[in-house]
N, C-alpha and C positions, 0 to 999 in steps of 0.2 A: 401541551408542551412538557418535555421531559424535565425532571428535577435536575438540579446541579449534580447530585450524587449519581443519578442514572447516566448523565452525560459523561462524568468522570469514569464510571465503570466501562462505558462503551469505548472511551478513548484508551483505557488500559487494555481492553481486549484487542482493539485495533493495533495498539503498539506491540502486543505479543505476536500478532499476525505479521506485522511489518518486520519484526526481528527474525521470524522464521523465513520470511521472504529474503531478507538480506543474507541470512546464513546460507540459504539455498543458492543464492547468486554467487556468494564467495566460494561455495563448493562446486561451482560450475554446473549446478542442477537447475538450469534455466526453466525447464518445464515446471518444476515445483515453484520457482519464483513467480512464474506466470499464473499458476493456480492461486497462489497466495494473494497476488495483487488483484485478481478478479474478485476474490472474497472480500478484500478490503473495499474495493469500489462498491460492491453490492451492499455491504453492511453500512458503509458510510452514507450511501444514498438513502437506505431505509431509515437511518437515524437522523436524516436531515443535516448531515455534516458536509456541506457543499465544498468547503475548501479542502477537506480531507479527500473527498471523492475526486475532485479535480486533480489534486496532486497525484493520487494513485492512478488515475486515467492516463496522466502523462507518462508514468512508468510503463503502463501496459502498452502504450503506443510505441515506446522505445524498445521494449523487449520483443515486440512483434510476435508473430504466431510460432507455434512449435515447429522446429526444424529450420527456422530462419535465424540468421545471425542477428543479434540485437544491434540497434543503432547506438552510436556513441552518445554518451551523456546520461545513460540510465543510472549510473552510480550517483551522479549529481542530483538527479530527480529523486532518488531514494533518500538522499540527505534532506531535500526539501520536504518530503513527506514526514520525516522524523521531526523537523522543526514545526510543521503544522500540527502534529500530534502532541506536542508539548504544551500543556495548558499554562 
C-alpha cells in the first residue's frame, strides 16, 4: 500500500495533468485534451485510484475519438474529476 505522502504526490501530478487537459479543451485543442485524459486514466489505474480513473474515463467517453465532435457534458465531467482529485 502506498503511503499517504505518495498518494498525495500522485494526486498532485494527476491534478497538473487535469489542468493541462482543461487548458487544452478551453483552447479547443481536443486532441491534446484526449491525450491528457488517457494519461490520467492510465496513471490513476496504476495507482489504484479507482474513483479518479472512473471520472477520467467518463471524460474520455464524452470527448470521443480524434476527429469526432465531443458529446455534451464533457465540461461537467471535467469538474467532477477536479472534485475527485481534491483530497
